[in-house]
Biopython code that builds the backbone (N, CA, C, O; Angstrom):
import numpy as np
from Bio.PDB.StructureBuilder import StructureBuilder

atoms = [
    (1, "MET", "N", (-12.864, -24.205, -12.498)),
    (1, "MET", "CA", (-13.040, -23.175, -11.283)),
    (1, "MET", "C", (-12.376, -22.054, -11.547)),
    (1, "MET", "O", (-11.192, -22.078, -11.883)),
    (2, "LYS", "N", (-12.966, -21.116, -11.442)),
    (2, "LYS", "CA", (-12.513, -19.616, -11.695)),
    (2, "LYS", "C", (-11.892, -19.025, -10.213)),
    (2, "LYS", "O", (-12.296, -19.278, -9.079)),
    (3, "ARG", "N", (-10.849, -18.214, -10.608)),
    (3, "ARG", "CA", (-9.936, -17.908, -9.730)),
    (3, "ARG", "C", (-10.627, -16.499, -9.209)),
    (3, "ARG", "O", (-11.117, -15.797, -10.093)),
    (4, "GLN", "N", (-10.702, -16.047, -7.897)),
    (4, "GLN", "CA", (-11.256, -14.649, -7.509)),
    (4, "GLN", "C", (-10.146, -13.862, -7.672)),
    (4, "GLN", "O", (-9.069, -14.396, -7.406)),
    (5, "LYS", "N", (-10.144, -12.509, -8.114)),
    (5, "LYS", "CA", (-9.567, -11.374, -7.967)),
    (5, "LYS", "C", (-9.517, -11.120, -6.530)),
    (5, "LYS", "O", (-10.531, -11.270, -5.848)),
    (6, "ARG", "N", (-8.337, -10.721, -5.991)),
    (6, "ARG", "CA", (-8.175, -9.921, -4.773)),
    (6, "ARG", "C", (-9.388, -8.301, -4.935)),
    (6, "ARG", "O", (-9.493, -7.515, -5.877)),
    (7, "ASP", "N", (-9.908, -8.323, -3.977)),
    (7, "ASP", "CA", (-10.566, -7.179, -3.652)),
    (7, "ASP", "C", (-9.803, -5.930, -4.140)),
    (7, "ASP", "O", (-8.574, -6.003, -4.148)),
    (8, "LYS", "N", (-10.339, -4.904, -4.508)),
    (8, "LYS", "CA", (-9.479, -3.474, -5.091)),
    (8, "LYS", "C", (-9.071, -2.821, -3.958)),
    (8, "LYS", "O", (-7.969, -2.273, -3.994)),
    (9, "LEU", "N", (-9.867, -2.753, -2.752)),
    (9, "LEU", "CA", (-9.019, -2.220, -1.686)),
    (9, "LEU", "C", (-7.949, -3.012, -0.860)),
    (9, "LEU", "O", (-7.132, -2.476, -0.111)),
    (10, "GLY", "N", (-8.058, -4.322, -1.086)),
    (10, "GLY", "CA", (-6.984, -5.096, -0.699)),
    (10, "GLY", "C", (-5.658, -4.766, -1.477)),
    (10, "GLY", "O", (-4.568, -4.560, -0.945)),
    (11, "ARG", "N", (-5.948, -4.748, -2.914)),
    (11, "ARG", "CA", (-4.838, -4.701, -3.729)),
    (11, "ARG", "C", (-4.158, -3.050, -3.598)),
    (11, "ARG", "O", (-2.953, -2.820, -3.697)),
    (12, "ALA", "N", (-5.028, -2.189, -3.400)),
    (12, "ALA", "CA", (-4.866, -0.827, -2.920)),
    (12, "ALA", "C", (-3.397, -1.165, -1.947)),
    (12, "ALA", "O", (-2.211, -1.023, -2.242)),
    (13, "HIS", "N", (-4.167, -1.752, -0.470)),
    (13, "HIS", "CA", (-3.394, -1.438, 0.505)),
    (13, "HIS", "C", (-1.763, -2.414, 0.263)),
    (13, "HIS", "O", (-0.745, -2.074, 0.865)),
    (14, "ALA", "N", (-1.798, -3.815, -0.861)),
    (14, "ALA", "CA", (-0.802, -4.023, -0.988)),
    (14, "ALA", "C", (0.415, -3.131, -1.715)),
    (14, "ALA", "O", (1.612, -3.097, -1.429)),
    (15, "ASN", "N", (-0.357, -2.391, -2.802)),
    (15, "ASN", "CA", (0.313, -1.602, -3.824)),
    (15, "ASN", "C", (1.126, -0.439, -2.939)),
    (15, "ASN", "O", (2.305, -0.128, -3.106)),
    (16, "GLY", "N", (0.157, 0.156, -1.907)),
    (16, "GLY", "CA", (0.729, 0.992, -0.973)),
    (16, "GLY", "C", (1.899, 0.505, -0.168)),
    (16, "GLY", "O", (2.854, 1.258, 0.024)),
    (17, "TYR", "N", (1.876, -0.665, 0.293)),
    (17, "TYR", "CA", (2.876, -1.238, 1.161)),
    (17, "TYR", "C", (4.156, -1.471, 0.137)),
    (17, "TYR", "O", (5.299, -1.231, 0.524)),
    (18, "GLN", "N", (3.934, -1.863, -0.938)),
    (18, "GLN", "CA", (5.243, -2.031, -1.941)),
    (18, "GLN", "C", (5.912, -0.919, -2.398)),
    (18, "GLN", "O", (7.049, -1.034, -2.856)),
    (19, "ALA", "N", (5.200, 0.434, -2.314)),
    (19, "ALA", "CA", (5.681, 1.700, -2.912)),
    (19, "ALA", "C", (6.312, 2.143, -1.375)),
    (19, "ALA", "O", (7.484, 2.513, -1.316)),
    (20, "GLY", "N", (5.522, 2.087, -0.217)),
    (20, "GLY", "CA", (6.536, 2.459, 0.841)),
    (20, "GLY", "C", (7.753, 1.936, 1.040)),
    (20, "GLY", "O", (8.663, 2.691, 1.383)),
    (21, "LEU", "N", (8.043, 0.224, 0.819)),
    (21, "LEU", "CA", (9.411, -0.111, 0.605)),
    (21, "LEU", "C", (9.929, 0.156, -0.334)),
    (21, "LEU", "O", (11.157, 0.085, -0.285)),
    (22, "GLY", "N", (9.347, 0.557, -1.540)),
    (22, "GLY", "CA", (10.213, 1.254, -2.419)),
    (22, "GLY", "C", (11.052, 2.825, -2.216)),
    (22, "GLY", "O", (11.906, 3.451, -2.844)),
    (23, "GLY", "N", (10.536, 2.950, -1.403)),
    (23, "GLY", "CA", (10.738, 4.671, -0.626)),
    (23, "GLY", "C", (9.923, 5.903, -1.373)),
    (23, "GLY", "O", (10.228, 7.096, -1.386)),
    (24, "LYS", "N", (8.675, 5.178, -2.054)),
    (24, "LYS", "CA", (7.727, 6.467, -2.499)),
    (24, "LYS", "C", (7.484, 7.290, -1.364)),
    (24, "LYS", "O", (7.661, 6.929, -0.201)),
    (25, "THR", "N", (6.930, 8.801, -1.863)),
    (25, "THR", "CA", (6.458, 9.437, -0.963)),
    (25, "THR", "C", (4.656, 9.280, -0.701)),
    (25, "THR", "O", (3.983, 8.698, -1.552)),
    (26, "LYS", "N", (4.180, 9.712, 0.225)),
    (26, "LYS", "CA", (2.770, 9.510, 0.370)),
    (26, "LYS", "C", (1.997, 10.119, -0.785)),
    (26, "LYS", "O", (1.016, 9.615, -1.333)),
    (27, "GLU", "N", (2.677, 11.475, -1.129)),
    (27, "GLU", "CA", (2.124, 12.253, -2.040)),
    (27, "GLU", "C", (1.982, 11.350, -3.661)),
    (27, "GLU", "O", (1.208, 11.743, -4.535)),
    (28, "GLN", "N", (2.624, 10.460, -3.780)),
    (28, "GLN", "CA", (2.960, 9.681, -4.915)),
    (28, "GLN", "C", (1.729, 8.534, -5.206)),
    (28, "GLN", "O", (1.851, 7.607, -6.006)),
    (29, "CYS", "N", (0.516, 8.805, -4.378)),
    (29, "CYS", "CA", (-0.511, 7.787, -4.150)),
    (29, "CYS", "C", (-1.370, 7.911, -5.686)),
    (29, "CYS", "O", (-1.873, 8.932, -6.154)),
    (30, "PRO", "N", (-1.356, 6.641, -6.235)),
    (30, "PRO", "CA", (-2.064, 7.035, -7.649)),
    (30, "PRO", "C", (-3.846, 6.981, -7.609)),
    (30, "PRO", "O", (-4.441, 7.014, -8.686)),
    (31, "TYR", "N", (-4.550, 6.906, -6.434)),
    (31, "TYR", "CA", (-5.849, 6.599, -6.227)),
    (31, "TYR", "C", (-6.444, 7.825, -6.085)),
    (31, "TYR", "O", (-5.731, 8.726, -5.642)),
    (32, "GLN", "N", (-7.564, 8.064, -6.351)),
    (32, "GLN", "CA", (-8.428, 9.403, -6.332)),
    (32, "GLN", "C", (-9.631, 9.124, -5.361)),
    (32, "GLN", "O", (-10.117, 9.988, -4.631)),
    (33, "SER", "N", (-10.077, 7.760, -5.440)),
    (33, "SER", "CA", (-11.375, 7.657, -4.534)),
    (33, "SER", "C", (-10.827, 7.504, -3.020)),
    (33, "SER", "O", (-9.678, 7.143, -2.762)),
    (34, "VAL", "N", (-11.761, 7.812, -2.099)),
    (34, "VAL", "CA", (-11.262, 8.095, -0.706)),
    (34, "VAL", "C", (-10.786, 6.679, -0.276)),
    (34, "VAL", "O", (-9.649, 6.384, 0.091)),
    (35, "ASN", "N", (-11.775, 5.924, -0.379)),
    (35, "ASN", "CA", (-11.654, 4.373, 0.305)),
    (35, "ASN", "C", (-10.478, 3.805, 0.088)),
    (35, "ASN", "O", (-9.833, 3.341, 1.028)),
    (36, "ALA", "N", (-9.991, 3.757, -1.311)),
    (36, "ALA", "CA", (-8.703, 3.104, -2.062)),
    (36, "ALA", "C", (-7.551, 4.017, -1.636)),
    (36, "ALA", "O", (-6.583, 3.359, -1.255)),
    (37, "LYS", "N", (-7.385, 5.279, -1.592)),
    (37, "LYS", "CA", (-6.835, 6.265, -1.015)),
    (37, "LYS", "C", (-6.158, 5.631, 0.339)),
    (37, "LYS", "O", (-4.979, 5.326, 0.519)),
    (38, "SER", "N", (-7.235, 5.534, 1.201)),
    (38, "SER", "CA", (-6.867, 5.557, 2.555)),
    (38, "SER", "C", (-6.486, 3.956, 2.689)),
    (38, "SER", "O", (-6.171, 3.428, 3.756)),
    (39, "GLN", "N", (-6.553, 3.422, 1.686)),
    (39, "GLN", "CA", (-6.421, 1.719, 2.095)),
    (39, "GLN", "C", (-4.581, 1.831, 1.663)),
    (39, "GLN", "O", (-3.731, 1.175, 2.264)),
    (40, "TRP", "N", (-4.310, 2.668, 0.670)),
    (40, "TRP", "CA", (-3.095, 2.631, -0.163)),
    (40, "TRP", "C", (-2.118, 3.391, 1.036)),
    (40, "TRP", "O", (-0.995, 2.931, 1.244)),
    (41, "LEU", "N", (-2.537, 4.394, 1.690)),
    (41, "LEU", "CA", (-1.906, 5.229, 2.554)),
    (41, "LEU", "C", (-1.939, 4.339, 3.863)),
    (41, "LEU", "O", (-1.311, 4.867, 4.781)),
    (42, "GLY", "N", (-2.479, 3.192, 4.161)),
    (42, "GLY", "CA", (-2.637, 2.658, 5.161)),
    (42, "GLY", "C", (-1.465, 1.369, 5.157)),
    (42, "GLY", "O", (-1.093, 0.780, 6.172)),
    (43, "GLY", "N", (-1.012, 1.109, 3.813)),
    (43, "GLY", "CA", (0.014, 0.460, 3.546)),
    (43, "GLY", "C", (1.001, 0.750, 3.568)),
    (43, "GLY", "O", (1.943, 0.091, 4.009)),
    (44, "TRP", "N", (1.041, 2.300, 2.877)),
    (44, "TRP", "CA", (2.294, 2.781, 2.755)),
    (44, "TRP", "C", (2.995, 3.143, 4.402)),
    (44, "TRP", "O", (4.178, 2.999, 4.711)),
    (45, "ARG", "N", (1.743, 3.702, 5.399)),
    (45, "ARG", "CA", (2.234, 3.505, 6.855)),
    (45, "ARG", "C", (2.932, 2.466, 7.186)),
    (45, "ARG", "O", (4.085, 2.543, 7.608)),
    (46, "ASP", "N", (2.261, 1.345, 7.015)),
    (46, "ASP", "CA", (2.752, -0.234, 7.499)),
    (46, "ASP", "C", (4.239, -0.351, 6.968)),
    (46, "ASP", "O", (5.137, -0.818, 7.669)),
    (47, "ALA", "N", (4.402, 0.036, 5.881)),
    (47, "ALA", "CA", (5.686, -0.349, 5.141)),
    (47, "ALA", "C", (6.854, 0.695, 5.650)),
    (47, "ALA", "O", (8.058, 0.435, 5.653)),
    (48, "ILE", "N", (6.289, 1.855, 6.053)),
    (48, "ILE", "CA", (7.496, 2.783, 6.565)),
    (48, "ILE", "C", (7.728, 2.272, 7.674)),
    (48, "ILE", "O", (8.911, 2.183, 8.001)),
    (49, "SER", "N", (6.665, 1.768, 8.616)),
    (49, "SER", "CA", (6.987, 1.569, 10.010)),
    (49, "SER", "C", (7.721, 0.271, 10.237)),
    (49, "SER", "O", (8.260, -0.052, 11.296)),
    (50, "ASP", "N", (7.689, -0.310, 9.323)),
    (50, "ASP", "CA", (8.370, -1.812, 9.341)),
    (50, "ASP", "C", (9.851, -1.382, 8.710)),
    (50, "ASP", "O", (10.808, -2.071, 9.064)),
    (51, "ARG", "N", (10.028, -0.543, 8.014)),
    (51, "ARG", "CA", (11.602, -0.409, 7.338)),
    (51, "ARG", "C", (12.028, 0.515, 8.482)),
    (51, "ARG", "O", (13.257, 0.512, 8.546)),
    (52, "ASN", "N", (11.444, 1.345, 9.457)),
    (52, "ASN", "CA", (11.990, 1.941, 10.644)),
    (52, "ASN", "C", (12.528, 0.957, 11.555)),
    (52, "ASN", "O", (13.661, 0.943, 12.034)),
    (53, "LEU", "N", (11.553, 0.107, 11.746)),
    (53, "LEU", "CA", (11.934, -1.142, 12.756)),
    (53, "LEU", "C", (12.947, -1.957, 12.376)),
    (53, "LEU", "O", (13.320, -2.800, 13.193)),
    (54, "GLY", "N", (13.595, -1.879, 11.078)),
    (54, "GLY", "CA", (14.538, -2.791, 10.481)),
    (54, "GLY", "C", (14.398, -3.829, 10.056)),
    (54, "GLY", "O", (15.347, -4.594, 9.886)),
    (55, "LEU", "N", (12.867, -4.198, 9.705)),
    (55, "LEU", "CA", (12.598, -5.377, 9.041)),
    (55, "LEU", "C", (13.031, -5.558, 7.469)),
    (55, "LEU", "O", (13.147, -6.679, 6.973)),
    (56, "PHE", "N", (13.211, -4.610, 6.892)),
    (56, "PHE", "CA", (13.436, -4.357, 5.582)),
    (56, "PHE", "C", (14.625, -3.370, 5.426)),
    (56, "PHE", "O", (14.947, -2.787, 6.461)),
    (57, "LYS", "N", (15.233, -3.126, 4.454)),
    (57, "LYS", "CA", (16.335, -2.521, 3.966)),
    (57, "LYS", "C", (16.201, -1.974, 2.947)),
    (57, "LYS", "O", (17.154, -1.394, 2.428)),
]
sb = StructureBuilder()
sb.init_structure("model")
sb.init_model(0)
sb.init_chain("A")
sb.init_seg("    ")
for serial, (resi, resn, name, xyz) in enumerate(atoms, 1):
    if name == "N":
        sb.init_residue(resn, " ", resi, " ")
    sb.init_atom(name, np.array(xyz, "f"), 0.0, 1.0, " ", f" {name:<3s}", serial, name[0])
structure = sb.get_structure()
């Protein structure tokens, strides 16, 4: 049985979330396409808000 890879947009969101937790700025987004970039930034914003709420250090 083959494993399915996560879709590219889901991966972009997860990468953005990890970047936000790691303290990277939104200008460090590695994506060029509009859809992937918006997903990355959405994940980044989620991580920043989670950090501000004290969920992560």
